[in-house]
C-alpha positions in Angstrom: 15.6 -22.9 2.1 12.3 -24.2 3.4 14.0 -25.3 6.6 15.5 -21.8 7.1 12.1 -20.2 6.6 10.5 -22.6 9.1 13.2 -21.9 11.6 12.9 -18.1 11.2 9.1 -18.3 11.6 9.3 -20.5 14.7 11.9 -18.1 16.2 9.6 -15.2 15.6 6.6 -16.9 17.2 8.7 -17.9 20.2 9.8 -14.3 20.7 6.1 -13.3 20.6 5.4 -15.8 23.4 8.4 -14.6 25.4 7.6 -10.9 25.1 3.9 -11.4 26.0 4.8 -13.5 29.0 7.2 -10.7 30.1 4.5 -8.1 29.6 1.9 -10.0 31.5 -1.7 -10.7 30.5 -3.1 -7.2 31.0 -0.5 -5.4 28.9 -0.2 -8.0 26.2 -4.0 -8.5 25.7 -4.9 -4.8 25.8 -1.9 -3.9 23.7 -3.0 -6.5 21.1 -6.7 -5.4 21.1 -6.1 -1.7 21.9 -7.5 -0.4 18.6 -10.6 -2.7 18.9 -11.3 -1.5 22.4 -10.9 2.1 21.4 -13.3 1.5 18.5 -15.8 0.0 20.8 -15.6 2.9 23.2 -16.0 5.4 20.3 -19.0 3.5 18.9 -20.7 3.3 22.3 -20.1 6.9 23.4 -19.9 8.9 20.2 -23.7 9.2 19.9 -24.0 10.9 23.3 -21.1 13.2 22.7 -22.3 14.1 19.2 -25.7 15.1 20.6 -24.0 17.5 23.1 -21.6 19.0 20.5 -24.5 19.3 18.0 -26.8 21.1 20.5 -24.3 23.4 22.1 -22.0 24.4 19.2 -22.3 22.7 15.8 -25.9 23.3 14.9 -25.9 27.0 15.8 -22.7 27.4 13.8 -23.9 25.6 10.7 -27.3 27.2 10.8 -25.7 30.6 11.1 -23.4 29.9 8.2 -26.3 28.8 6.0 -28.4 31.8 7.0 -25.6 34.2 6.3 -25.1 32.6 2.8 -28.8 33.0 2.0 -29.0 36.5 3.3 -25.9 37.7 1.5 -27.1 36.3 -1.8 -30.8 37.2 -1.3 -32.0 33.8 -2.5 -35.5 32.5 -2.2 -35.5 29.4 -4.3 -34.2 25.9 -3.4 -31.8 25.7 -6.3 -30.3 29.1 -5.3 -29.8 27.9 -1.7 -27.9 24.8 -2.8 -25.7 26.8 -5.2 -25.0 29.5 -2.5 -23.9 27.1 0.2 -20.2 27.1 0.9 -18.4 24.3 -0.9 -17.3 22.7 2.4 -20.9 22.4 3.6 -22.0 20.9 0.2 -19.2 18.3 0.4 -20.1 17.4 4.0 -23.8 17.0 2.9 -22.8 14.7 0.1 -20.6 12.6 2.5 -23.5 12.4 5.0 -26.0 11.2 2.3 -28.1 14.4 2.4 -30.1 14.8 -0.9 -29.5 18.4 -1.9 -31.3 17.8 -5.2 -34.6 17.4 -3.3 -34.0 20.7 -1.6 -33.1 22.3 -5.0 -36.5 21.3 -6.3 -38.4 22.8 -3.3 -39.4 26.3 -2.4 -37.5 27.9 0.5 -38.8 28.5 3.9 -37.2 29.1 7.3 -38.1 25.6 8.3 -36.4 24.2 5.2 -33.1 26.0 5.9 -33.2 24.7 9.5 -33.9 21.2 8.2 -30.8 21.5 5.9 -28.6 22.8 8.8 -29.6 20.0 11.2 -28.4 16.9 9.2 -25.2 18.6 8.1 -24.4 19.7 11.7 -25.2 16.2 13.0 -22.9 14.6 10.4 -20.0 16.9 11.4 -20.7 16.3 15.1 -20.9 12.5 14.7 -17.6 12.4 12.8 -15.8 14.7 15.2 -17.1 12.8 18.2 -16.1 9.4 16.9 -12.6 10.5 15.9 -12.0 12.3 19.1 -13.1 9.4 21.3 -11.1 6.9 19.2 -7.9 8.9 19.5 -8.4 9.7 23.2 -9.3 6.1 24.1 -6.4 4.7 22.2 -3.8 6.9 23.9 -5.5 6.7 27.3 -5.3 2.9 27.1 -1.7 3.1 26.0 -0.9 5.3 29.0 -3.0 3.8 31.8 -2.6 0.0 31.1 1.2 -0.1 31.8 0.6 1.8 35.1 -2.2 -0.5 36.1 -0.1 -3.6 35.1 2.8 -2.2 37.2 0.4 -1.8 40.2 -1.0 -5.3 39.8 2.5 -6.9 39.6 3.5 -5.4 43.1 1.4 -8.3 44.5 3.3 -11.6 44.1 0.1 -13.6 43.6 -1.4 -11.3 41.1 2.0 -11.0 39.4 2.1 -14.8 39.0 -1.4 -14.9 37.6 -0.6 -12.0 35.2 2.5 -13.8 34.0 0.7 -17.1 33.4 -2.0 -15.2 31.7 0.6 -13.5 29.5 2.1 -16.9 28.6 -1.3 -18.3 27.6 -2.1 -15.1 25.6 1.3 -15.2 24.0 0.6 -18.7 22.7 -2.7 -17.5 21.4 -1.1 -14.4 19.9 1.7 -16.4 18.2 -0.8 -18.9 16.8 -2.9 -16.2 15.2 0.3 -14.5 13.8 1.7 -17.8 12.6 -1.6 -18.6 10.8 -1.7 -15.1 9.2 2.0 -15.2 8.1 1.7 -18.7 6.8 -1.5 -17.9 4.9 0.2 -14.9 3.2 3.4 -16.9 2.5 1.5 -19.8 1.1 -0.4 -17.4 -1.2 2.9 -15.7 -2.4 4.5 -19.1 -3.0 1.5 -20.2 -5.0 1.9 -17.2 -7.3 5.4 -18.4 -8.2 4.3 -22.0 -8.6 6.1 -23.2 -5.5 4.7 -25.9 -3.3 4.1 -26.0 0.5 5.2 -29.6 0.8 8.8 -28.6 1.8 7.7 -26.2 4.6 6.4 -27.9 7.7 5.3 -24.8 9.6 3.5 -23.1 6.7 1.9 -26.4 5.7 0.7 -26.9 9.3 -0.8 -23.5 9.7 -2.4 -23.6 6.2 -4.3 -26.7 7.2 -5.5 -25.3 10.5 -8.5 -22.9 11.0 -7.8 -20.6 14.0 -11.5 -20.2 14.8 -12.2 -24.0 14.8 -9.1 -24.6 16.9 -10.0 -22.0 19.5 -13.6 -23.4 19.7 -12.2 -26.9 20.0 -10.0 -25.9 22.9 -12.7 -24.2 24.9 -15.7 -26.4 23.9 -14.3 -29.9 23.9 
């Protein structure tokens, strides 16, 4: 049974290497790290986009909604402002860490209502900007990288470099997946009181640290 499992895992890892070599370095590496790259883009650019959205659309809309709620209820106390806010705005304020209790204990002024609208609007703008950039970046990479890879592989020299890079990345990719699968399998086997002594591949990966191995390869 252990031999069969080792054979299946090695076959799976070999397929990973073959597929990444066929894809080439660009497609394989970006495909592997696409969500991380999209997250990085979203983190770097969402602040700027949130400022634009907040200034042009979100703050005026939120401020108008709060003002309308106050005027329709004729409230002049902080507690009345909080209770008269739409439920959606109160929920967003809570998620954004805005302390509505402090406002409820205060007297109401025009400046205070504006101060309430600003953090709520910024919270919405930041969330919308981050999710928008994350989704757009992810699908843009998914669409553009294959086209760029195809253009690169029209040159025989670049194609060879891309293929060799894909092979090396495939080995790296297979190593990480092998370590992750072996770690999970070893944990599951330990729950049933089974030993790793009979499985060569799982035992190998469970005694190898991927971080230390990578550092050893590049820093030796």
